[in-house]
Structures are given as C-alpha cells and as structure tokens.
C-alpha positions as CSV (number, residue, x, y, z in Angstrom):
1,M,8.0,27.0,-0.1
2,S,8.0,24.3,2.5
3,D,8.6,25.4,6.1
4,N,11.6,23.1,6.7
5,S,14.0,25.8,7.7
6,N,14.7,24.1,11.0
7,T,15.0,20.6,9.5
8,L,18.3,18.8,9.2
9,V,18.3,16.0,6.7
10,L,21.1,13.5,7.2
11,C,21.3,11.8,3.8
12,G,23.3,8.8,5.0
13,C,22.8,8.4,8.7
14,G,25.8,6.2,9.4
15,W,28.6,6.7,11.9
16,L,29.2,10.4,11.4
17,G,25.5,11.0,10.9
18,G,24.8,9.4,14.3
19,Y,27.0,12.0,16.0
20,L,25.3,14.8,14.0
21,A,21.9,13.5,14.9
22,S,22.8,13.4,18.6
23,H,24.2,16.9,18.4
24,F,21.2,18.5,16.8
25,A,18.4,16.3,18.3
26,N,17.3,19.0,20.7
27,S,17.5,22.0,18.4
28,R,16.3,20.8,15.0
29,Q,13.9,18.3,13.5
30,V,16.3,15.6,12.3
31,I,15.5,13.2,9.4
32,G,18.0,10.4,8.8
33,T,18.0,8.1,5.8
34,T,18.9,4.4,6.3
35,R,18.7,1.2,4.3
36,S,18.0,-0.9,7.4
37,H,14.8,-1.5,9.2
38,D,16.7,-2.2,12.5
39,K,18.6,1.1,12.1
40,A,15.3,2.9,11.4
41,Q,13.9,1.7,14.8
42,Q,17.1,2.9,16.5
43,L,16.7,6.3,14.9
44,R,13.1,6.5,16.1
45,N,14.3,5.7,19.6
46,Q,16.7,8.6,19.4
47,G,13.9,11.0,18.4
48,I,15.0,11.0,14.7
49,R,12.6,10.6,11.9
50,P,13.9,7.7,9.7
51,L,13.5,7.5,6.0
52,H,14.2,4.2,4.1
53,F,16.3,5.2,1.2
54,T,19.0,3.6,-1.1
55,L,20.8,5.4,-3.9
56,S,18.8,3.4,-6.5
57,D,15.5,4.5,-5.1
58,S,13.3,7.4,-6.4
59,A,14.4,10.6,-4.6
60,D,10.9,12.2,-4.7
61,T,10.1,11.8,-1.0
62,L,13.6,12.8,0.1
63,S,13.5,15.8,-2.2
64,E,10.2,16.9,-0.8
65,L,11.5,16.6,2.8
66,S,14.7,18.4,1.9
67,A,13.0,21.5,0.4
68,N,14.3,24.6,2.3
69,A,16.0,22.3,4.8
70,T,19.7,21.8,5.5
71,V,21.0,18.6,3.9
72,V,24.2,16.8,4.9
73,L,25.1,14.4,2.2
74,N,27.3,11.6,3.5
75,I,26.8,8.3,1.7
76,P,30.1,6.5,1.5
77,P,30.9,4.3,-1.5
78,G,32.0,1.3,0.4
79,R,35.7,0.3,0.9
80,R,35.5,-2.9,-1.1
81,N,33.9,-1.4,-4.1
82,T,36.5,-0.6,-6.8
83,N,34.1,0.2,-9.6
84,L,32.2,3.3,-8.5
85,D,30.7,4.5,-11.8
86,E,27.2,3.5,-10.7
87,F,27.7,5.0,-7.2
88,T,28.9,8.3,-8.7
89,R,26.0,8.4,-11.2
90,H,23.4,7.7,-8.4
91,M,25.0,10.4,-6.2
92,C,24.9,13.0,-9.0
93,D,21.3,12.0,-9.8
94,L,20.3,12.5,-6.2
95,I,21.9,16.0,-6.0
96,S,20.1,16.9,-9.2
97,A,16.8,15.7,-7.8
98,L,17.3,17.7,-4.6
99,Y,17.6,20.9,-6.7
100,R,15.0,20.2,-9.3
101,H,12.0,21.8,-7.6
102,Q,12.2,23.4,-4.2
103,P,15.9,23.1,-3.3
104,P,17.5,22.8,0.1
105,Q,18.5,26.0,1.8
106,Q,22.0,24.5,2.2
107,L,23.8,21.3,1.1
108,I,26.9,20.1,2.8
109,F,28.7,17.3,0.9
110,I,31.1,15.2,3.0
111,S,34.1,14.5,0.8
112,T,37.5,13.1,1.5
113,T,41.1,14.2,1.4
114,S,41.9,11.2,-0.7
115,V,41.1,13.5,-3.7
116,Y,44.7,14.8,-3.2
117,G,46.2,11.4,-3.9
118,E,49.9,10.8,-3.0
119,Q,51.1,14.4,-3.0
120,E,53.9,15.5,-0.8
121,G,54.1,18.3,1.8
122,D,51.6,20.9,2.9
123,V,48.2,20.5,1.3
124,T,45.5,23.2,1.2
125,T,42.3,23.5,-0.7
126,A,44.3,25.5,-3.2
127,S,46.3,22.4,-4.0
128,G,45.5,20.4,-7.1
129,V,43.6,17.2,-6.9
130,A,45.4,14.0,-8.1
131,P,43.4,10.9,-7.0
132,V,44.9,7.5,-7.1
133,T,41.9,5.5,-5.9
134,A,38.4,4.9,-7.2
135,S,37.0,6.6,-4.2
136,G,39.1,9.7,-4.8
137,E,38.0,9.9,-8.4
138,A,34.3,9.4,-7.5
139,H,34.4,12.2,-4.9
140,I,36.0,14.6,-7.3
141,A,33.2,13.9,-9.8
142,I,30.5,14.4,-7.2
143,E,32.2,17.6,-5.9
144,K,32.1,19.0,-9.5
145,H,28.4,18.1,-9.7
146,V,27.7,19.9,-6.4
147,R,29.4,23.0,-7.8
148,R,27.3,22.9,-11.0
149,S,24.0,22.1,-9.3
150,A,24.4,24.3,-6.1
151,P,26.8,27.1,-6.8
152,E,25.1,29.4,-4.2
153,N,24.5,27.1,-1.2
154,G,26.4,23.8,-1.9
155,Y,29.4,23.3,0.4
156,I,32.1,20.7,0.1
157,L,34.0,19.5,3.3
158,R,37.0,17.2,2.7
159,L,37.8,15.1,5.8
160,A,40.9,13.3,6.8
161,G,40.7,9.9,8.5
162,L,37.8,9.9,11.0
163,V,38.4,9.1,14.7
164,G,36.0,9.1,17.6
165,P,35.3,7.6,21.0
166,D,34.4,4.3,19.3
167,R,36.6,4.4,16.2
168,H,40.3,4.6,15.5
169,P,42.3,3.2,12.5
170,V,44.8,1.6,14.9
171,K,42.2,-1.0,15.8
172,S,42.3,-2.5,12.3
173,L,46.0,-2.1,12.0
174,A,46.9,-3.9,15.2
175,G,49.1,-6.9,14.8
176,R,50.1,-6.0,11.2
177,T,53.4,-5.1,9.6
178,L,53.1,-1.9,7.7
179,S,55.2,0.2,5.4
180,G,55.8,4.0,5.2
181,A,57.2,4.6,8.6
182,N,58.2,8.2,7.8
183,Q,54.8,9.0,6.2
184,V,52.7,11.4,8.2
185,V,49.3,10.7,9.8
186,N,46.2,12.7,8.7
187,L,43.4,12.2,11.2
188,V,40.4,14.2,12.4
189,H,38.2,13.7,15.5
190,V,34.4,13.6,15.0
191,D,33.9,16.3,17.7
192,D,35.9,18.7,15.5
193,V,33.9,17.6,12.4
194,V,30.6,18.2,14.1
195,A,31.8,21.7,15.2
196,T,32.9,22.5,11.7
197,I,29.6,21.4,10.1
198,T,27.7,23.4,12.8
199,A,29.7,26.5,11.9
200,L,29.1,26.0,8.2
201,M,25.3,25.7,8.9
202,A,25.3,28.8,11.1
203,Q,27.6,31.1,9.1
204,R,27.0,30.0,5.5
205,P,30.3,31.5,4.4
206,Q,31.0,32.7,0.9
207,N,33.7,30.1,0.4
208,K,32.3,26.8,-0.6
209,L,35.3,24.4,-0.3
210,W,36.7,23.4,3.0
211,Q,38.9,20.7,4.5
212,L,39.6,19.4,8.0
213,S,42.4,17.5,9.8
214,S,44.2,17.7,13.0
215,S,47.0,20.3,12.8
216,D,49.7,17.9,14.1
217,H,51.0,15.2,11.8
218,P,53.2,12.6,13.6
219,M,55.0,9.9,11.6
220,R,53.2,6.6,11.1
221,G,56.1,4.6,12.4
222,E,56.1,6.4,15.7
223,Y,52.4,7.0,16.1
224,Y,50.7,3.7,15.4
225,P,53.0,1.4,17.4
226,A,52.8,3.7,20.4
227,M,49.0,4.0,20.1
228,A,48.6,0.3,19.8
229,E,50.7,-0.2,23.0
230,Q,48.8,2.6,24.8
231,L,45.4,0.9,24.0
232,G,46.6,-2.6,24.8
233,L,46.4,-3.9,21.2
234,A,48.6,-6.3,19.3
235,P,51.9,-4.7,18.4
236,I,52.3,-2.9,15.0
237,T,55.6,-3.1,13.2
238,F,57.0,-1.5,10.1
239,S,59.0,-3.1,7.3
240,D,61.0,0.1,6.8
241,R,63.0,2.0,9.4
242,L,61.7,5.0,11.1
243,D,64.1,7.9,10.9
244,K,63.0,10.8,13.1
245,N,65.8,12.9,11.8
246,A,64.7,12.6,8.2
247,P,62.0,14.9,6.8
248,P,58.5,13.3,6.9
249,T,56.9,12.1,3.7
250,G,53.4,12.1,2.3
251,K,50.8,14.8,2.3
252,S,50.0,16.9,5.4
253,I,46.4,18.2,5.3
254,N,46.4,21.8,6.5
255,P,43.3,22.8,8.5
256,Q,44.4,26.3,9.2
257,A,42.2,28.2,6.8
258,T,39.1,26.3,7.9
259,V,39.9,26.8,11.6
260,E,40.6,30.5,11.2
261,E,37.9,31.5,8.8
262,L,35.2,29.7,10.8
263,G,36.5,30.9,14.1
264,L,37.1,27.4,15.5
265,T,39.5,25.9,18.0
266,L,40.3,22.2,17.4
267,N,39.5,20.1,20.5
268,F,41.8,17.4,19.1
269,A,44.6,19.3,17.4
270,S,46.9,16.3,17.7
271,P,46.3,12.6,16.9
272,W,48.1,11.9,20.2
273,Q,44.9,13.1,21.9
274,M,42.7,10.6,20.1
275,N,43.3,7.6,22.2
276,T,39.9,6.3,23.2
277,I,38.2,3.3,21.5
278,Q,35.6,0.9,22.8
C-alpha cells in the first residue's frame, strides 16, 4: 500500500480548498487539483503540489495519489448549471475510481444543506431530504454513492452558506430588493468548517453524516439590511414586511450534534459576527 498516510488530497482546490491548504500546509503533504495553469502556479507558490484535473479526465493519476491518503472532495457544480446529470455521473465515477484499487484512508465529501429543500423549523441530519434545486438533487445522488462506495471511511459534511474574511452573501445582495423577510439565515464561517474537517480527520468517528451552520439564525429582513449598512454597501430592502413578533419561517440548520459529538466550539456561533469582507 502506498505510504500516503500523511497526504491530504484536495479534490477541488477552490475557495474552501485554499483555506484547508493553508491550514495543513505545515503538517501534511497537500495535493490540490485545479483546472487552471495560473492557479497551479499559485498552489506551487504556497507549497502545494498541483494536479491538473477536470471531472471529464481519467482519474488514474488522482486515484494513485489518493491511495491511503485523506481526500476532501469539494467540486461544486456551478451555480448557473441547471442540468447536473453529467456532473453527477462524473462525480460518482470519480468516487468509484478512488475506491477501485488502493482506496483512500478517508474520504470527506463536502455536501450542502440545500438537500433539505424548503422545510420549516429545526433541521437535523435525521430530517428527511426534500431538494427543490438541481444542486440539491445532485448532492443527494452523490451522497448515496459515497455511502455505497465507502461505507467504512466515507464522510458526508453538509454545509450552510459559506462566509469568510473575503466572502459574504451580503456582497452580492447589496442594492437589491428581496423577499422572505421573516425567513431565517443559515450561514457558516470557513474557520468553523476547517475546524470541523480537522476533527473528522483526526477522530474518524463512527457516524458518517454531519452538518454545520452557525447556531444563531437571525431573520433575513433584519440581518441583511443591517449587515449591508455595517459594511458600507448599497442598501438592501424587502418587498414584504419584517415582523419580529411573528415566528420565523424557513429551515434552521441545527449544528448541535456536530459540535457536541466532535467536541467543538464554534468561533462564529452567530452570523452577526461574520462582518468582514475585502
């Protein structure tokens, strides 16, 4: 078996992958896949071994490098793509290829809380899935393939909306008129995501399905206008009236089980703390 036990393969080294690479650069050999020659050079400059790879490529080299390594699979489907059959098929083929010969010692698939669709109230991993988007449907299909292909060491981590020092949804919402003022916000900070992935890698728990969000869920009609003002962005308005006395609507992603079972403390337990963008 290949001696890759201290290797981290970031299959999809995009925004989240960049934070993971920085976090593990001094403790592991990090390999990151990219489709871009410019990005490959950036990875080299960070001390990361780049591997040119797209989902339509042969996975032979990637599979060889992943043998007995830890693999974080985080290739997004693209927001504008509404037909994800090909994406789903390529992702499932890639997972199969990774487990065909010498498998990874651990696979962590980054999924999304959009698999829950438009449910109401408290949502845990025990809640049923009910996707209403192509992305949600694709991620459920890939999750099922992870369970079939890697029942012993394949982990699924469903993430709420990602926020970081250089990323916040308010930036793209600025100046717009939105609806759903009483709907709650589900966000998670990249620092807490990195901490959770680190814990999964170290602990390798029996449970294979996890989810992560902040534990506080303010209403959209209160949160986004205030955050836009705080960050000096164009005002955000809502077509419906915010009623703070009414019960909130929408799903509230509950991170409690993940936090407690992995022994974590959220650094950003509230979206109100996530107020830095560049």
